[in-house]
C-alpha positions in Angstrom: 121.3 -59.7 194.6 119.9 -63.0 195.4 121.0 -64.4 198.8 123.2 -67.5 198.2 122.7 -70.8 199.8 126.3 -72.0 200.0 127.3 -75.5 200.8 130.9 -76.1 202.0 132.1 -79.7 201.8 135.5 -80.4 203.2 137.4 -82.9 205.4 137.5 -80.9 208.6 135.8 -78.0 210.4 138.9 -75.8 210.4 139.1 -75.8 206.6 135.3 -75.1 206.4 135.7 -72.1 208.8 138.6 -70.8 206.7 136.4 -70.8 203.6 133.5 -69.0 205.5 136.0 -66.4 206.7 137.0 -65.8 203.0 133.3 -65.2 202.2 133.0 -62.7 205.1 135.9 -60.7 203.7 134.0 -60.5 200.4 130.8 -59.4 202.2 132.7 -56.5 203.7 134.0 -55.3 200.4 131.0 -55.5 198.0 127.3 -55.1 198.4 126.5 -57.4 195.5 128.1 -60.3 197.4 126.1 -60.4 200.6 123.4 -62.5 202.3 125.3 -65.8 202.2 123.6 -68.7 204.0 126.2 -71.3 204.9 125.7 -75.0 205.2 128.6 -77.1 206.5 129.3 -80.7 205.5 132.0 -83.3 206.0 129.8 -86.3 204.8 129.1 -86.1 201.1 126.0 -88.3 201.3 124.4 -86.0 203.9 125.3 -83.1 201.6 123.8 -84.7 198.5 120.5 -85.3 200.3 120.0 -81.5 200.5 121.6 -80.6 197.1 118.3 -79.0 195.7 118.5 -76.0 198.0 122.0 -74.9 197.1 123.1 -72.1 194.7 126.8 -72.6 195.2 129.0 -75.5 196.4 132.6 -75.1 197.6 134.2 -78.5 197.6 137.5 -80.2 198.4 138.1 -82.9 195.8 140.4 -85.0 198.0 137.7 -86.1 200.4 138.3 -88.9 202.9 136.9 -92.2 201.5 135.3 -90.3 198.6 136.3 -88.9 195.3 135.2 -85.2 195.1 135.0 -85.3 191.3 132.4 -88.1 191.5 130.5 -85.9 194.0 130.6 -83.0 191.5 129.3 -85.3 188.8 126.3 -86.0 191.0 125.9 -82.3 191.7 125.8 -81.6 187.9 123.1 -84.3 187.5 120.9 -83.4 190.5 121.2 -79.6 190.4 122.6 -78.5 187.0 122.2 -74.8 187.8 124.3 -75.1 191.0 127.7 -73.4 190.7 130.7 -75.4 191.9 134.0 -73.9 193.2 136.8 -76.4 193.9 139.0 -75.4 196.9 141.9 -77.9 197.2 145.6 -78.5 197.7 145.6 -80.9 194.8 146.8 -79.0 191.6 147.3 -82.3 189.7 143.6 -82.9 189.1 142.8 -79.4 187.8 142.5 -80.5 184.1 140.4 -83.5 185.1 138.2 -81.2 187.2 137.6 -78.7 184.4 136.2 -81.5 182.2 133.2 -81.2 184.6 131.0 -78.1 185.0 133.2 -76.3 187.5 133.1 -72.6 187.8 136.6 -72.1 189.3 139.5 -74.3 190.6 141.2 -72.6 193.6 144.4 -73.9 195.3 144.7 -73.6 199.1 145.5 -71.5 200.9 142.7 -69.3 199.5 144.0 -66.1 197.8 141.6 -63.3 198.5 141.7 -61.7 195.0 141.2 -65.0 193.2 138.4 -66.0 195.5 136.7 -62.6 195.3 136.7 -62.7 191.5 135.2 -66.2 191.5 132.4 -65.4 193.9 131.7 -62.0 192.4 131.2 -63.5 189.0 128.8 -66.0 190.4 126.8 -63.3 192.2 126.6 -61.3 189.0 125.3 -64.2 186.9 122.7 -65.0 189.5 121.6 -61.4 189.6 121.0 -61.4 185.9 119.4 -64.8 185.9 116.4 -64.0 188.1 113.7 -66.5 187.3 112.2 -69.1 189.6 110.7 -72.4 188.8 107.0 -72.8 189.7 105.1 -76.1 189.3 101.6 -74.7 188.6 98.4 -76.7 188.5 98.4 -76.5 184.7 102.2 -77.1 184.1 105.6 -75.8 184.8 106.4 -72.0 184.7 109.6 -69.9 184.9 108.7 -66.6 186.5 110.8 -63.5 186.7 111.2 -62.6 190.4 110.7 -58.9 189.4 107.2 -59.8 188.1 106.1 -61.2 191.4 104.4 -58.8 193.8 103.6 -61.4 196.6 103.0 -65.0 197.5 100.1 -66.2 199.7 98.9 -69.6 201.0 95.2 -70.2 200.4 93.4 -73.5 201.0 96.6 -75.6 201.1 97.8 -74.1 197.8 100.2 -71.2 197.1 99.2 -68.2 195.0 102.0 -66.5 193.1 100.6 -63.0 192.4 102.1 -61.2 189.5 102.3 -57.4 188.8 99.9 -57.9 185.8 97.2 -58.9 188.3 97.4 -62.6 187.2 98.1 -65.4 189.7 99.7 -68.8 189.3 98.4 -71.5 191.6 100.8 -74.2 192.8 101.0 -77.1 195.3 104.5 -75.9 196.2 104.9 -74.7 199.7 106.1 -71.1 200.6 109.3 -72.7 201.9 110.0 -74.4 198.6 109.3 -71.1 196.7 111.4 -69.0 199.2 114.5 -71.2 198.6 114.6 -69.8 195.1 114.1 -66.1 196.0 116.5 -63.3 196.6 116.5 -63.1 200.4 117.2 -59.3 200.4 114.3 -58.6 198.0 111.5 -60.8 199.5 110.3 -60.9 203.1 107.8 -63.2 204.9 105.5 -60.8 206.7 103.2 -63.6 207.9 103.3 -67.3 208.1 101.1 -67.4 205.0 102.5 -64.4 203.1 105.7 -63.4 201.4 106.1 -59.9 199.7 108.4 -58.4 197.1 109.9 -55.3 198.8 110.1 -53.6 195.4 106.3 -53.2 195.5 105.8 -52.1 199.1 104.2 -48.7 199.1 103.5 -48.1 202.7 103.6 -49.9 206.1 100.6 -49.2 208.3 102.1 -50.1 211.7 99.0 -49.3 213.8 96.9 -51.6 211.7 99.7 -54.2 211.1 99.1 -54.1 207.4 101.2 -53.3 204.3 100.2 -51.7 201.0 101.5 -53.6 197.9 101.3 -52.0 194.5 100.4 -54.3 191.6 99.6 -53.0 188.2 98.5 -49.6 189.6 96.3 -51.3 192.1 96.8 -51.4 195.9 96.5 -54.6 197.8 96.4 -54.6 201.7 98.1 -57.6 203.4 98.4 -58.5 207.1 101.7 -58.3 208.8 102.2 -60.4 212.0 103.1 -58.6 215.2 106.3 -60.6 215.5 107.4 -59.8 211.9 106.7 -56.1 212.0 110.0 -54.8 213.6 112.3 -56.9 211.4 110.1 -56.2 208.3 110.4 -52.4 208.8 114.1 -52.7 209.2 114.6 -54.9 206.1 112.5 -52.6 204.0 114.6 -49.6 205.0 117.9 -51.5 204.3 116.6 -52.6 200.9 115.5 -49.2 199.8 118.8 -47.7 200.9 120.7 -50.4 198.9 118.8 -49.5 195.7 119.8 -45.8 196.0 
């Protein structure tokens, strides 16, 4: 499952922490709904400046000095694929809210079952929709994450290596590409290299290298000394998750 970048926009930190706690309860219950990365906001303008990195937004529509529905309209324009869950005490604006592209409208206090169903359905949709957007030197591409064996920076450009031995060259940074990737499936083994754990064949710890299988060919990539312990642990966890 793709790790979710979750933005929580509310009037106070207490309400934000309550929402995060509701997510933590879901993480305990279901493996599909894990690896949430939380971003906390009280100011809508600060939030909108970072909208491109988010997969999911939980928002209070009765924001101080702002109309949450207008903020949602901006979300729909700036990041159409971003899922929006309204968490509010205001039941009266539910019909108005559903005219926008809102995944679920939840009334405070958050009910566990209702919240679980909302977040689970989002996680399931993202799992099935597993393509990333790559701005190549010859145009725009939508690449299935399962077709990617690894990414590597070379001469100020990023190489997206596919399992069919082809590569897409892009001016996008590794950080820009990583924002779109499932965090449990991809790992940065070096400052210039990110690998798909699906295609890791063997870790050579003594040589600080890893074998990546791509279209029946083996490619050797360097692993940094600092990354090796966490990389080994992440690979074991990922392989156990697939069983």
